[in-house]
C-alpha positions in Angstrom: -0.1 -0.1 -0.1 1.4 3.4 -1.3 1.2 6.2 1.4 -0.1 9.6 -0.2 2.8 12.2 -0.4 2.2 14.7 2.7 3.6 18.2 2.7 4.7 18.0 6.2 7.0 15.0 5.8 9.8 15.4 3.2 10.5 12.9 0.5 13.3 10.5 1.5 16.3 10.9 -0.8 17.4 7.5 -1.9 21.2 7.4 -2.7 22.2 7.1 -6.2 25.5 4.9 -6.3 28.4 6.0 -8.5 28.7 4.0 -11.7 31.5 1.8 -11.8 34.5 0.8 -14.4 36.9 -2.1 -14.0 40.3 -0.9 -14.0 43.3 -2.3 -12.7 45.3 0.7 -13.5 47.7 -1.2 -15.9 48.8 -4.0 -13.3 48.2 -6.7 -15.5 49.9 -5.3 -18.6 52.8 -4.6 -16.2 53.3 -8.6 -15.5 51.5 -8.7 -12.3 49.3 -11.5 -11.3 46.6 -12.1 -8.7 44.7 -9.6 -6.4 46.4 -7.7 -3.8 46.3 -4.5 -1.7 47.6 -2.2 -4.1 44.7 0.4 -4.1 47.0 3.6 -3.7 49.4 2.5 -6.4 46.5 1.7 -8.8 44.5 4.9 -8.0 47.9 6.9 -8.7 48.3 5.1 -12.1 44.7 5.5 -13.1 44.4 9.2 -12.3 47.5 10.5 -13.5 47.8 8.0 -16.6 51.6 7.0 -15.4 52.5 3.5 -16.3 51.6 1.0 -13.0 55.4 -0.2 -12.9 56.6 3.6 -12.6 54.1 4.2 -9.6 54.7 1.0 -8.0 58.6 1.7 -8.3 58.3 5.2 -6.6 56.0 4.0 -3.7 58.5 1.2 -2.7 61.3 3.7 -2.8 59.4 6.0 -0.7 58.6 3.1 1.9 62.3 2.2 1.9 62.8 5.7 3.4 60.5 4.9 6.3 61.6 3.6 9.6 60.3 0.0 10.4 59.8 -1.4 13.7 58.9 -4.8 15.4 55.2 -3.9 15.3 55.1 -2.2 11.8 56.6 -3.0 8.5 57.6 -0.5 6.0 54.8 0.9 3.2 54.8 -1.5 0.4 53.1 -0.8 -3.2 51.7 -4.4 -3.0 50.7 -4.8 0.6 49.8 -1.3 1.6 50.9 2.1 2.0 50.9 4.0 5.3 49.1 7.7 5.6 52.3 9.7 5.7 53.7 7.8 2.4 50.7 8.0 0.6 50.6 11.5 1.2 54.4 12.0 -0.4 53.4 9.7 -3.2 50.3 11.8 -4.0 52.5 15.0 -3.9 55.1 13.8 -5.8 52.8 12.9 -8.8 51.2 16.3 -8.6 47.8 15.7 -6.9 46.6 18.2 -4.5 44.7 17.2 -1.4 41.4 18.8 -0.5 39.9 17.9 2.9 36.3 17.3 3.2 35.9 16.5 6.9 37.0 18.1 10.1 37.3 16.6 13.5 33.8 16.1 14.8 32.0 17.3 11.6 30.6 13.9 10.8 30.2 12.6 7.1 29.2 15.1 4.5 30.2 13.9 1.4 29.6 10.2 0.0 30.9 8.4 -2.9 28.2 9.5 -5.1 28.4 11.3 -8.5 26.2 14.5 -7.3 28.4 14.9 -4.1 31.8 15.0 -5.9 33.1 17.4 -8.4 33.7 16.6 -12.0 37.2 15.7 -13.1 39.9 13.3 -12.3 40.0 12.4 -8.4 41.7 10.0 -6.2 39.1 9.9 -3.2 40.4 8.7 0.2 37.6 6.5 1.8 37.8 4.2 5.1 40.7 1.8 4.5 41.0 2.4 0.8 41.7 5.0 -2.1 39.8 5.1 -5.4 40.0 6.8 -8.6 37.1 8.9 -9.6 36.9 10.0 -13.3 33.9 12.4 -14.0 31.7 10.6 -11.7 32.6 7.1 -12.4 34.9 5.0 -10.0 37.6 3.3 -11.4 38.9 0.3 -9.5 38.9 -3.5 -9.5 36.0 -3.7 -7.3 33.1 -1.3 -6.5 33.7 0.6 -3.5 30.9 2.8 -2.9 28.7 0.6 -0.7 25.6 1.5 -2.5 26.5 5.3 -2.4 26.7 5.4 1.2 30.5 5.3 1.7 32.0 8.4 3.0 34.8 10.3 1.3 37.2 11.9 3.9 38.8 14.0 1.2 40.2 13.7 -2.4 43.3 14.5 -4.2 42.8 16.3 -7.3 44.6 15.7 -10.6 46.5 18.7 -12.1 44.9 17.9 -15.8 42.2 15.3 -17.0 43.0 12.0 -18.1 41.5 9.8 -20.9 41.1 6.2 -20.3 39.4 3.5 -22.0 38.1 0.6 -19.9 35.1 -1.7 -19.7 32.1 -1.0 -17.7 30.5 -3.4 -15.4 
Protein backbone atom coordinates (compact mmCIF):
# COMPACT_ATOMS: atom_id res chain seq x y z
CA UNK A 1 0.00 0.00 0.00
CA UNK A 2 1.45 3.36 -1.03
CA UNK A 3 0.98 6.24 1.34
CA UNK A 4 0.03 9.56 -0.21
CA UNK A 5 2.69 12.26 -0.22
CA UNK A 6 2.34 14.70 2.62
CA UNK A 7 3.45 18.34 2.62
CA UNK A 8 4.60 17.91 6.25
CA UNK A 9 6.84 14.88 5.70
CA UNK A 10 9.78 15.45 3.33
CA UNK A 11 10.32 12.90 0.58
CA UNK A 12 13.15 10.48 1.38
CA UNK A 13 16.14 10.87 -0.89
CA UNK A 14 17.42 7.51 -2.12
CA UNK A 15 21.21 7.55 -2.64
CA UNK A 16 22.32 7.08 -6.22
CA UNK A 17 25.47 4.94 -6.23
CA UNK A 18 28.39 5.99 -8.36
CA UNK A 19 28.81 4.15 -11.68
CA UNK A 20 31.68 1.66 -11.71
CA UNK A 21 34.26 0.80 -14.36
CA UNK A 22 36.64 -2.13 -13.87
CA UNK A 23 40.22 -0.83 -14.15
CA UNK A 24 43.41 -2.38 -12.75
CA UNK A 25 45.48 0.70 -13.61
CA UNK A 26 47.75 -1.28 -15.90
CA UNK A 27 48.74 -3.86 -13.27
CA UNK A 28 48.18 -6.88 -15.53
CA UNK A 29 49.89 -5.19 -18.48
CA UNK A 30 52.92 -4.54 -16.23
CA UNK A 31 53.22 -8.30 -15.65
CA UNK A 32 51.64 -8.59 -12.19
CA UNK A 33 49.16 -11.37 -11.41
CA UNK A 34 46.48 -11.96 -8.78
CA UNK A 35 44.67 -9.72 -6.33
CA UNK A 36 46.52 -7.60 -3.80
CA UNK A 37 46.23 -4.53 -1.56
CA UNK A 38 47.63 -2.08 -4.11
CA UNK A 39 44.86 0.54 -4.07
CA UNK A 40 47.21 3.53 -3.68
CA UNK A 41 49.41 2.44 -6.58
CA UNK A 42 46.42 1.57 -8.77
CA UNK A 43 44.56 4.83 -8.04
CA UNK A 44 47.62 7.00 -8.79
CA UNK A 45 48.30 5.13 -12.03
CA UNK A 46 44.68 5.57 -13.14
CA UNK A 47 44.39 9.24 -12.14
CA UNK A 48 47.71 10.41 -13.56
CA UNK A 49 47.90 8.13 -16.60
CA UNK A 50 51.41 7.07 -15.54
CA UNK A 51 52.54 3.46 -16.08
CA UNK A 52 51.70 1.12 -13.19
CA UNK A 53 55.33 -0.06 -12.89
CA UNK A 54 56.61 3.55 -12.52
CA UNK A 55 54.13 4.31 -9.71
CA UNK A 56 54.83 0.93 -8.07
CA UNK A 57 58.60 1.56 -8.02
CA UNK A 58 58.21 5.11 -6.65
CA UNK A 59 55.95 3.98 -3.79
CA UNK A 60 58.40 1.23 -2.85
CA UNK A 61 61.24 3.76 -2.98
CA UNK A 62 59.33 6.07 -0.60
CA UNK A 63 58.55 3.07 1.63
CA UNK A 64 62.25 2.24 1.98
CA UNK A 65 62.78 5.69 3.54
CA UNK A 66 60.35 4.80 6.37
CA UNK A 67 61.56 3.55 9.69
CA UNK A 68 60.47 -0.04 10.30
CA UNK A 69 59.78 -1.43 13.74
CA UNK A 70 58.89 -4.79 15.26
CA UNK A 71 55.18 -3.98 15.12
CA UNK A 72 55.05 -2.14 11.82
CA UNK A 73 56.65 -2.98 8.49
CA UNK A 74 57.45 -0.37 5.86
CA UNK A 75 54.94 0.74 3.24
CA UNK A 76 54.81 -1.47 0.20
CA UNK A 77 52.98 -0.85 -3.08
CA UNK A 78 51.66 -4.42 -3.04
CA UNK A 79 50.65 -4.91 0.60
CA UNK A 80 49.65 -1.40 1.69
CA UNK A 81 50.87 2.15 2.08
CA UNK A 82 50.78 4.16 5.32
CA UNK A 83 49.17 7.60 5.44
CA UNK A 84 52.40 9.65 5.46
CA UNK A 85 53.82 7.74 2.50
CA UNK A 86 50.51 8.03 0.64
CA UNK A 87 50.68 11.82 1.07
CA UNK A 88 54.29 11.91 -0.18
CA UNK A 89 53.41 9.77 -3.21
CA UNK A 90 50.38 11.89 -4.10
CA UNK A 91 52.47 15.07 -3.79
CA UNK A 92 55.25 13.55 -5.91
CA UNK A 93 52.79 12.77 -8.71
CA UNK A 94 51.30 16.29 -8.57
CA UNK A 95 47.98 15.62 -6.88
CA UNK A 96 46.55 18.29 -4.54
CA UNK A 97 44.74 17.30 -1.27
CA UNK A 98 41.24 18.72 -0.69
CA UNK A 99 39.87 17.78 2.79
CA UNK A 100 36.11 17.25 3.14
CA UNK A 101 35.84 16.45 6.86
CA UNK A 102 36.94 18.11 10.06
CA UNK A 103 37.25 16.63 13.52
CA UNK A 104 33.75 16.08 14.89
CA UNK A 105 31.99 17.16 11.69
CA UNK A 106 30.66 13.76 10.72
CA UNK A 107 30.29 12.55 7.17
CA UNK A 108 29.17 15.28 4.77
CA UNK A 109 30.20 13.83 1.38
CA UNK A 110 29.58 10.30 0.10
CA UNK A 111 30.93 8.34 -2.85
CA UNK A 112 28.14 9.51 -5.16
CA UNK A 113 28.34 11.32 -8.50
CA UNK A 114 26.20 14.24 -7.32
CA UNK A 115 28.38 14.89 -4.23
CA UNK A 116 31.86 14.93 -5.81
CA UNK A 117 33.15 17.45 -8.37
CA UNK A 118 33.72 16.53 -12.00
CA UNK A 119 37.24 15.82 -13.16
CA UNK A 120 39.93 13.34 -12.16
CA UNK A 121 40.17 12.62 -8.43
CA UNK A 122 41.63 10.07 -6.05
CA UNK A 123 39.07 9.78 -3.24
CA UNK A 124 40.09 8.75 0.29
CA UNK A 125 37.47 6.51 1.88
CA UNK A 126 37.77 4.26 4.94
CA UNK A 127 40.82 1.99 4.53
CA UNK A 128 40.92 2.56 0.76
CA UNK A 129 41.63 5.07 -2.00
CA UNK A 130 39.84 4.99 -5.34
CA UNK A 131 40.21 6.84 -8.65
CA UNK A 132 37.11 8.77 -9.73
CA UNK A 133 36.96 10.17 -13.26
CA UNK A 134 33.98 12.39 -14.08
CA UNK A 135 31.65 10.65 -11.63
CA UNK A 136 32.72 7.07 -12.40
CA UNK A 137 34.80 4.97 -9.98
CA UNK A 138 37.73 3.18 -11.61
CA UNK A 139 38.87 0.22 -9.51
CA UNK A 140 38.98 -3.57 -9.39
CA UNK A 141 35.80 -3.68 -7.29
CA UNK A 142 32.91 -1.31 -6.53
CA UNK A 143 33.85 0.51 -3.28
CA UNK A 144 30.74 2.75 -3.08
CA UNK A 145 28.68 0.59 -0.66
CA UNK A 146 25.55 1.56 -2.54
CA UNK A 147 26.36 5.27 -2.38
CA UNK A 148 26.76 5.32 1.41
CA UNK A 149 30.56 5.26 1.72
CA UNK A 150 31.95 8.40 3.31
CA UNK A 151 34.66 10.38 1.49
CA UNK A 152 37.20 11.95 3.87
CA UNK A 153 38.79 14.05 1.14
CA UNK A 154 40.29 13.72 -2.30
CA UNK A 155 43.41 14.45 -4.28
CA UNK A 156 42.73 16.47 -7.42
CA UNK A 157 44.73 15.58 -10.52
CA UNK A 158 46.30 18.57 -12.28
CA UNK A 159 44.94 17.72 -15.73
CA UNK A 160 42.19 15.43 -17.07
CA UNK A 161 43.13 11.89 -18.03
CA UNK A 162 41.33 9.91 -20.73
CA UNK A 163 41.08 6.16 -20.28
CA UNK A 164 39.18 3.48 -22.12
CA UNK A 165 37.96 0.70 -19.85
CA UNK A 166 35.07 -1.72 -19.79
CA UNK A 167 32.04 -0.82 -17.65
CA UNK A 168 30.44 -3.39 -15.39
